[in-house]
C-alpha positions as CSV (number, residue, x, y, z in Angstrom):
1,M,13.7,127.1,390.0
2,P,15.2,123.7,389.0
3,S,14.7,120.9,391.4
4,L,17.5,119.4,393.4
5,E,17.3,116.1,391.5
6,R,17.7,117.9,388.1
7,L,20.8,119.8,389.5
8,H,22.2,116.5,390.8
9,S,21.8,114.8,387.4
10,F,23.4,117.7,385.6
11,A,26.3,117.6,387.9
12,I,26.8,113.9,387.3
13,Y,26.7,114.5,383.5
14,L,29.3,117.2,383.7
15,L,31.6,115.0,385.8
16,M,31.3,112.1,383.3
17,A,32.1,114.4,380.4
18,V,35.2,115.7,382.2
19,L,36.3,112.1,383.0
20,L,35.8,110.9,379.4
21,G,37.7,113.9,378.0
22,A,40.6,113.2,380.3
23,C,40.7,109.6,379.1
24,A,40.7,110.6,375.5
25,S,43.5,113.1,376.0
26,N,45.7,110.5,377.6
27,K,45.2,107.9,374.8
28,P,48.7,107.0,373.3
29,L,49.4,108.0,369.7
30,P,49.7,105.2,367.1
31,P,53.3,104.3,366.3
32,P,54.9,105.8,363.1
33,P,54.8,103.6,360.0
34,S,57.8,101.3,359.4
35,P,60.2,102.5,356.7
36,P,59.9,100.4,353.4
37,P,62.4,97.6,353.2
38,Q,65.6,98.5,351.4
39,K,66.1,96.8,348.0
40,A,69.2,94.7,347.8
41,K,71.8,96.0,345.3
42,P,72.0,93.8,342.2
43,S,74.9,91.4,342.1
44,T,77.7,91.7,339.6
45,E,76.3,88.7,337.7
46,E,72.9,90.4,337.5
47,V,74.5,93.6,336.1
48,R,76.4,91.6,333.5
49,R,73.2,89.7,332.4
50,N,71.3,93.0,332.2
51,N,74.0,94.6,330.0
52,V,74.1,91.5,327.7
53,A,70.3,91.8,327.2
54,Y,70.6,95.5,326.6
55,F,73.3,95.2,323.9
56,L,71.5,92.3,322.2
57,K,68.3,94.4,322.0
58,R,70.3,97.4,320.5
59,A,72.1,95.1,318.1
60,E,68.8,93.6,316.7
61,Q,67.3,97.1,316.4
62,A,70.4,98.3,314.4
63,L,70.2,95.2,312.2
64,R,66.6,95.9,311.3
65,R,67.6,99.5,310.3
66,G,70.4,98.2,308.1
67,H,73.1,99.7,310.3
68,L,75.4,96.6,309.9
69,T,78.9,98.1,310.6
70,Q,78.1,101.8,310.5
71,P,77.9,104.2,312.2
72,A,80.9,103.3,314.3
73,G,80.0,102.6,317.9
74,A,76.2,102.3,317.2
75,S,76.1,99.5,314.6
76,A,74.8,96.0,315.0
77,Y,78.4,94.7,314.7
78,D,79.6,96.9,317.5
79,Y,76.8,95.9,319.8
80,Y,77.4,92.2,319.2
81,L,81.1,92.8,320.0
82,N,80.0,94.3,323.3
83,V,78.0,91.2,324.0
84,Q,81.0,89.0,323.3
85,Q,83.2,90.9,325.6
86,L,80.7,90.4,328.4
87,D,79.7,86.9,327.5
88,P,82.3,85.1,325.3
89,G,80.7,82.5,323.2
90,N,77.2,84.0,323.3
91,R,75.2,82.2,320.6
92,R,73.0,85.1,319.7
93,A,75.9,87.4,319.1
94,Q,77.7,84.7,317.0
95,T,74.5,84.2,314.9
96,G,74.1,88.0,314.6
97,I,77.6,88.5,313.2
98,Q,77.0,85.7,310.8
99,T,73.8,87.4,309.7
100,I,75.8,90.6,308.9
101,V,78.3,88.6,306.8
102,V,75.5,86.8,304.9
103,T,73.8,90.2,304.3
104,Y,77.0,91.6,302.8
105,V,77.4,88.5,300.6
106,E,73.8,88.8,299.3
107,Q,74.3,92.4,298.5
108,A,77.5,91.5,296.7
109,R,75.6,88.9,294.6
110,E,73.0,91.5,293.7
111,A,75.7,94.0,292.7
112,L,77.4,91.2,290.6
113,R,74.1,90.7,288.7
114,R,74.2,94.4,287.9
115,R,77.9,94.0,286.9
116,A,78.8,96.7,289.4
117,F,82.2,95.1,290.0
118,A,83.7,97.9,292.2
119,E,80.7,97.6,294.6
120,V,81.0,93.8,294.7
121,A,84.6,94.1,295.7
122,S,83.8,96.6,298.4
123,L,81.1,94.5,299.9
124,L,83.2,91.4,299.9
125,R,86.0,93.2,301.7
126,R,83.6,94.2,304.5
127,A,82.3,90.7,304.8
128,E,85.9,89.3,304.9
129,M,86.9,91.7,307.7
130,L,84.2,90.2,309.9
131,A,84.7,86.5,308.8
132,P,88.1,85.9,307.3
133,G,88.1,82.8,305.1
134,N,84.4,82.6,304.9
135,P,83.5,80.1,302.1
136,L,80.5,82.3,300.9
137,V,82.8,85.2,300.4
138,A,85.4,83.1,298.5
139,E,82.6,81.8,296.2
140,V,81.4,85.2,295.2
141,R,85.0,86.4,294.8
142,S,85.6,83.7,292.3
143,Q,82.4,84.6,290.5
144,L,83.6,88.3,290.4
145,A,86.9,87.2,288.9
146,R,85.1,85.2,286.2
147,E,82.7,88.1,285.4
148,R,85.5,90.6,285.2
149,G,87.3,88.4,282.8
150,R,84.2,87.9,280.7
151,A,83.5,91.6,280.6
152,K,87.0,92.3,279.2
153,L,86.4,89.7,276.5
154,D,83.0,91.2,275.7
155,L,84.5,94.7,275.0
156,P,86.1,95.6,271.7
157,R,89.5,97.2,271.7
158,G,89.6,100.9,271.6
159,E,91.2,104.0,273.1
160,A,90.2,104.1,276.8
161,I,89.3,107.4,278.5
162,G,88.9,107.0,282.2
163,L,85.9,108.5,284.1
164,P,86.9,109.2,287.7
165,Q,84.3,107.6,290.0
166,A,84.1,110.6,292.4
167,E,83.6,113.0,289.5
168,L,81.0,110.7,288.0
169,R,79.0,110.4,291.2
170,A,79.1,114.1,291.7
171,R,78.1,114.8,288.0
172,S,80.9,117.4,288.3
173,E,81.3,120.4,285.9
174,K,84.9,119.2,285.3
175,L,83.6,115.8,284.0
176,I,80.9,117.5,281.9
177,A,83.5,119.7,280.2
178,Q,85.7,116.6,279.5
179,L,82.7,114.7,278.0
180,R,81.9,117.7,275.7
181,Q,85.5,117.6,274.4
182,V,85.2,113.9,273.7
183,A,81.9,114.4,272.0
184,Q,83.5,116.9,269.6
185,R,86.1,114.4,268.7
186,I,83.6,111.6,268.3
187,R,81.8,113.8,265.7
188,S,84.9,115.0,263.9
189,E,86.4,111.5,263.6
190,Q,83.1,109.6,263.2
191,L,84.0,107.4,266.2
192,R,81.8,104.8,268.0
193,V,81.8,104.9,271.7
194,I,81.3,102.2,274.4
195,I,80.3,103.7,277.8
196,V,81.4,101.5,280.6
197,A,79.7,102.5,283.9
198,G,78.8,101.1,287.3
199,D,75.1,101.0,286.5
200,D,72.6,101.9,283.8
201,A,71.7,105.3,285.3
202,E,75.4,106.4,285.2
203,G,75.8,105.2,281.6
204,R,72.7,107.0,280.4
205,W,73.8,110.2,282.1
206,V,77.2,110.0,280.3
207,Y,75.5,109.3,276.9
208,Q,73.2,112.3,277.5
209,Q,76.2,114.6,278.0
210,L,77.8,113.4,274.8
211,R,74.6,113.8,272.8
212,E,73.9,117.3,274.1
213,A,77.4,118.5,273.3
214,V,76.9,117.8,269.6
215,P,73.2,118.7,268.8
216,G,71.9,117.3,265.6
217,Y,74.6,114.6,265.5
218,R,73.7,111.0,266.4
219,V,76.4,109.6,268.8
220,R,76.7,105.9,267.9
221,G,77.6,103.7,270.8
222,D,76.5,101.3,273.6
223,I,76.4,101.2,277.4
224,K,78.1,98.3,279.3
225,I,77.9,97.7,283.0
226,G,81.4,97.3,284.5
227,S,84.3,98.7,286.3
228,P,86.3,100.9,286.2
229,A,84.1,103.5,284.5
230,R,85.5,104.6,281.2
231,L,84.8,105.5,277.5
232,L,86.1,103.3,274.7
233,L,86.5,105.2,271.4
234,I,86.4,102.9,268.4
235,Q,87.4,103.7,264.9
236,P,84.7,102.8,262.3
237,S,87.3,100.6,260.5
238,G,88.3,98.9,263.7
239,G,91.7,100.6,263.7
240,Y,92.2,99.8,267.4
241,Q,91.9,96.0,266.9
Protein backbone atom coordinates (compact mmCIF):
# COMPACT_ATOMS: atom_id res chain seq x y z
CA MET A 1 0.00 0.00 0.00
CA PRO A 2 1.23 3.55 -0.74
CA SER A 3 2.48 5.52 2.14
CA LEU A 4 0.65 8.50 3.52
CA GLU A 5 3.41 10.82 2.29
CA ARG A 6 3.05 9.64 -1.29
CA LEU A 7 -0.72 10.05 -1.13
CA HIS A 8 -0.30 13.52 0.27
CA SER A 9 2.14 14.52 -2.52
CA PHE A 10 -0.19 13.15 -5.20
CA ALA A 11 -3.10 15.13 -3.75
CA ILE A 12 -1.06 18.33 -3.81
CA TYR A 13 -0.10 17.64 -7.50
CA LEU A 14 -3.74 17.19 -8.50
CA LEU A 15 -4.74 20.38 -6.70
CA MET A 16 -2.06 22.41 -8.47
CA ALA A 17 -3.08 20.98 -11.87
CA VAL A 18 -6.71 21.96 -11.23
CA LEU A 19 -5.70 25.46 -10.19
CA LEU A 20 -3.45 25.93 -13.25
CA GLY A 21 -6.21 24.72 -15.60
CA ALA A 22 -8.68 27.15 -14.06
CA CYS A 23 -6.26 30.03 -14.55
CA ALA A 24 -5.68 29.07 -18.19
CA SER A 25 -9.43 28.88 -18.90
CA ASN A 26 -9.99 32.34 -17.44
CA LYS A 27 -7.23 33.97 -19.56
CA PRO A 28 -8.79 36.76 -21.74
CA LEU A 29 -8.77 36.29 -25.54
CA PRO A 30 -6.56 38.62 -27.61
CA PRO A 31 -8.41 41.56 -29.19
CA PRO A 32 -9.45 41.20 -32.89
CA PRO A 33 -7.08 42.78 -35.46
CA SER A 34 -7.80 46.37 -36.38
CA PRO A 35 -9.38 46.88 -39.85
CA PRO A 36 -6.97 48.24 -42.51
CA PRO A 37 -7.09 51.99 -42.88
CA GLN A 38 -9.44 53.18 -45.61
CA LYS A 39 -7.70 54.73 -48.63
CA ALA A 40 -8.74 58.26 -49.30
CA LYS A 41 -10.61 58.77 -52.59
CA PRO A 42 -8.49 60.50 -55.28
CA SER A 43 -9.21 64.16 -55.69
CA THR A 44 -10.69 65.63 -58.88
CA GLU A 45 -7.25 66.99 -59.78
CA GLU A 46 -5.64 63.55 -59.38
CA VAL A 47 -8.30 61.99 -61.62
CA ARG A 48 -7.68 64.68 -64.26
CA ARG A 49 -3.90 64.15 -64.19
CA ASN A 50 -4.33 60.36 -64.44
CA ASN A 51 -6.63 60.75 -67.46
CA VAL A 52 -4.18 63.12 -69.15
CA ALA A 53 -1.35 60.61 -68.66
CA TYR A 54 -3.55 57.78 -69.98
CA PHE A 55 -4.54 59.63 -73.18
CA LEU A 56 -0.96 60.75 -73.82
CA LYS A 57 0.22 57.15 -73.59
CA ARG A 58 -2.51 55.94 -75.96
CA ALA A 59 -1.74 58.78 -78.40
CA GLU A 60 1.95 57.85 -78.56
CA GLN A 61 1.08 54.18 -79.10
CA ALA A 62 -1.27 55.11 -81.97
CA LEU A 63 1.41 57.39 -83.44
CA ARG A 64 3.95 54.54 -83.50
CA ARG A 65 1.42 52.30 -85.27
CA GLY A 66 0.77 54.93 -87.93
CA HIS A 67 -2.82 55.57 -86.79
CA LEU A 68 -2.57 59.32 -87.31
CA THR A 69 -6.21 60.36 -87.79
CA GLN A 70 -7.85 56.98 -88.33
CA PRO A 71 -9.65 54.98 -87.00
CA ALA A 72 -12.03 57.59 -85.67
CA GLY A 73 -12.00 57.73 -81.89
CA ALA A 74 -8.84 55.63 -81.57
CA SER A 75 -6.29 57.66 -83.53
CA ALA A 76 -3.35 59.65 -82.21
CA TYR A 77 -5.12 62.88 -83.16
CA ASP A 78 -8.29 61.94 -81.24
CA TYR A 79 -6.29 61.08 -78.12
CA TYR A 80 -4.38 64.36 -78.30
CA LEU A 81 -7.70 66.21 -78.57
CA ASN A 82 -8.87 64.43 -75.39
CA VAL A 83 -5.72 65.66 -73.65
CA GLN A 84 -6.32 69.22 -74.79
CA GLN A 85 -9.88 69.11 -73.46
CA LEU A 86 -8.59 68.07 -70.04
CA ASP A 87 -5.47 70.23 -70.10
CA PRO A 88 -5.67 73.12 -72.59
CA GLY A 89 -2.22 74.16 -73.68
CA ASN A 90 -0.62 70.79 -72.91
CA ARG A 91 2.77 70.95 -74.66
CA ARG A 92 3.03 67.24 -75.39
CA ALA A 93 -0.37 67.25 -77.10
CA GLN A 94 0.58 70.32 -79.16
CA THR A 95 3.86 68.70 -80.19
CA GLY A 96 2.07 65.43 -81.03
CA ILE A 97 -0.42 67.14 -83.35
CA GLN A 98 2.45 69.00 -85.03
CA THR A 99 4.19 65.63 -85.53
CA ILE A 100 1.08 64.31 -87.31
CA VAL A 101 1.04 67.34 -89.62
CA VAL A 102 4.75 66.97 -90.44
CA THR A 103 4.23 63.25 -91.12
CA TYR A 104 1.48 64.02 -93.64
CA VAL A 105 3.68 66.66 -95.29
CA GLU A 106 6.60 64.21 -95.59
CA GLN A 107 4.28 61.59 -97.07
CA ALA A 108 3.05 64.22 -99.54
CA ARG A 109 6.66 65.03 -100.52
CA GLU A 110 7.33 61.35 -101.18
CA ALA A 111 4.17 61.05 -103.27
CA LEU A 112 5.22 64.15 -105.20
CA ARG A 113 8.57 62.52 -106.03
CA ARG A 114 6.56 59.63 -107.48
CA ARG A 115 4.37 62.20 -109.28
CA ALA A 116 1.27 60.70 -107.65
CA PHE A 117 -0.49 64.04 -107.73
CA ALA A 118 -3.89 62.89 -106.46
CA GLU A 119 -2.27 61.29 -103.42
CA VAL A 120 -0.28 64.47 -102.74
CA ALA A 121 -3.44 66.57 -102.78
CA SER A 122 -5.24 64.16 -100.43
CA LEU A 123 -2.38 64.16 -97.89
CA LEU A 124 -2.13 67.94 -97.96
CA ARG A 125 -5.87 68.27 -97.31
CA ARG A 126 -5.51 66.09 -94.20
CA ALA A 127 -2.58 68.15 -92.93
CA GLU A 128 -4.39 71.41 -93.60
CA MET A 129 -7.46 70.27 -91.64
CA LEU A 130 -5.23 69.84 -88.57
CA ALA A 131 -3.15 72.98 -89.07
CA PRO A 132 -4.82 75.57 -91.33
CA GLY A 133 -2.29 77.94 -92.86
CA ASN A 134 0.68 75.73 -92.05
CA PRO A 135 3.69 77.02 -94.07
CA LEU A 136 4.98 73.49 -94.79
CA VAL A 137 1.64 72.57 -96.36
CA ALA A 138 1.65 75.77 -98.43
CA GLU A 139 5.19 75.03 -99.65
CA VAL A 140 4.36 71.51 -100.87
CA ARG A 141 1.10 72.75 -102.40
CA SER A 142 3.11 75.23 -104.49
CA GLN A 143 5.45 72.44 -105.56
CA LEU A 144 2.43 70.33 -106.53
CA ALA A 145 1.06 73.12 -108.72
CA ARG A 146 4.43 73.51 -110.47
CA GLU A 147 4.81 69.77 -111.06
CA ARG A 148 1.29 69.47 -112.41
CA GLY A 149 1.96 72.28 -114.83
CA ARG A 150 5.25 70.69 -115.87
CA ALA A 151 3.54 67.31 -116.39
CA LYS A 152 1.04 68.91 -118.73
CA LEU A 153 3.83 70.49 -120.73
CA ASP A 154 5.70 67.19 -120.91
CA LEU A 155 2.79 65.32 -122.47
CA PRO A 156 2.09 65.44 -126.20
CA ARG A 157 -1.38 66.36 -127.35
CA GLY A 158 -3.66 63.49 -128.10
CA GLU A 159 -7.12 62.06 -127.66
CA ALA A 160 -7.61 61.47 -123.94
CA ILE A 161 -9.47 58.42 -122.63
CA GLY A 162 -10.06 58.54 -118.88
CA LEU A 163 -9.30 55.59 -116.61
CA PRO A 164 -11.62 55.78 -113.56
CA GLN A 165 -9.50 55.54 -110.43
CA ALA A 166 -11.84 53.14 -108.61
CA GLU A 167 -11.93 50.81 -111.61
CA LEU A 168 -8.16 51.00 -111.94
CA ARG A 169 -7.55 50.15 -108.29
CA ALA A 170 -9.97 47.22 -108.49
CA ARG A 171 -8.53 45.99 -111.83
CA SER A 172 -12.19 45.61 -112.78
CA GLU A 173 -13.49 43.52 -115.67
CA LYS A 174 -15.27 46.60 -117.00
CA LEU A 175 -11.96 48.46 -117.33
CA ILE A 176 -10.24 45.42 -118.85
CA ALA A 177 -12.96 45.25 -121.52
CA GLN A 178 -12.50 48.98 -122.23
CA LEU A 179 -8.73 48.56 -122.59
CA ARG A 180 -9.21 45.66 -125.01
CA GLN A 181 -11.37 47.84 -127.23
CA VAL A 182 -8.79 50.62 -127.14
CA ALA A 183 -6.04 48.12 -128.02
CA GLN A 184 -7.94 47.04 -131.13
CA ARG A 185 -8.17 50.65 -132.21
CA ILE A 186 -4.47 51.24 -131.51
CA ARG A 187 -3.61 48.34 -133.82
CA SER A 188 -6.04 49.24 -136.59
CA GLU A 189 -5.07 52.95 -136.67
CA GLN A 190 -1.37 52.38 -135.86
CA LEU A 191 -1.59 54.75 -132.87
CA ARG A 192 0.96 55.46 -130.18
CA VAL A 193 -0.27 55.52 -126.60
CA ILE A 194 0.85 57.42 -123.53
CA ILE A 195 -0.36 55.78 -120.30
CA VAL A 196 -0.76 58.28 -117.47
CA ALA A 197 -1.09 56.47 -114.13
CA GLY A 198 -0.67 57.15 -110.43
CA ASP A 199 2.40 54.92 -110.16
CA ASP A 200 4.56 52.63 -112.23
CA ALA A 201 2.72 49.45 -111.17
CA GLU A 202 -0.61 50.83 -112.42
CA GLY A 203 0.96 51.91 -115.69
CA ARG A 204 2.55 48.51 -116.31
CA TRP A 205 -0.75 46.76 -115.60
CA VAL A 206 -2.57 48.95 -118.14
CA TYR A 207 0.12 48.33 -120.74
CA GLN A 208 -0.10 44.58 -120.11
CA GLN A 209 -3.86 44.61 -120.78
CA LEU A 210 -3.34 46.50 -124.04
CA ARG A 211 -0.59 44.13 -125.18
CA GLU A 212 -2.52 40.95 -124.31
CA ALA A 213 -5.57 42.21 -126.22
CA VAL A 214 -3.59 42.27 -129.51
CA PRO A 215 -1.22 39.25 -129.42
CA GLY A 216 1.60 39.49 -131.89
CA TYR A 217 1.28 43.26 -132.24
CA ARG A 218 3.78 45.60 -130.56
CA VAL A 219 1.91 48.37 -128.77
CA ARG A 220 4.09 51.46 -129.03
CA GLY A 221 3.89 53.85 -126.15
CA ASP A 222 5.20 55.11 -122.84
CA ILE A 223 4.17 55.34 -119.21
CA LYS A 224 4.00 58.68 -117.38
CA ILE A 225 3.34 59.12 -113.67
CA GLY A 226 0.60 61.66 -113.13
CA SER A 227 -3.03 62.38 -112.40
CA PRO A 228 -5.74 61.87 -113.44
CA ALA A 229 -5.14 58.41 -114.88
CA ARG A 230 -5.81 58.31 -118.61
CA LEU A 231 -4.66 57.14 -122.03
CA LEU A 232 -3.44 59.56 -124.67
CA LEU A 233 -3.86 58.22 -128.21
CA ILE A 234 -1.44 59.86 -130.63
CA GLN A 235 -1.53 59.69 -134.40
CA PRO A 236 1.80 58.69 -136.00
CA SER A 237 1.77 61.93 -138.04
CA GLY A 238 1.01 64.02 -134.97
CA GLY A 239 -2.53 64.71 -136.11
CA TYR A 240 -3.60 65.80 -132.64
CA GLN A 241 -1.03 68.60 -132.35
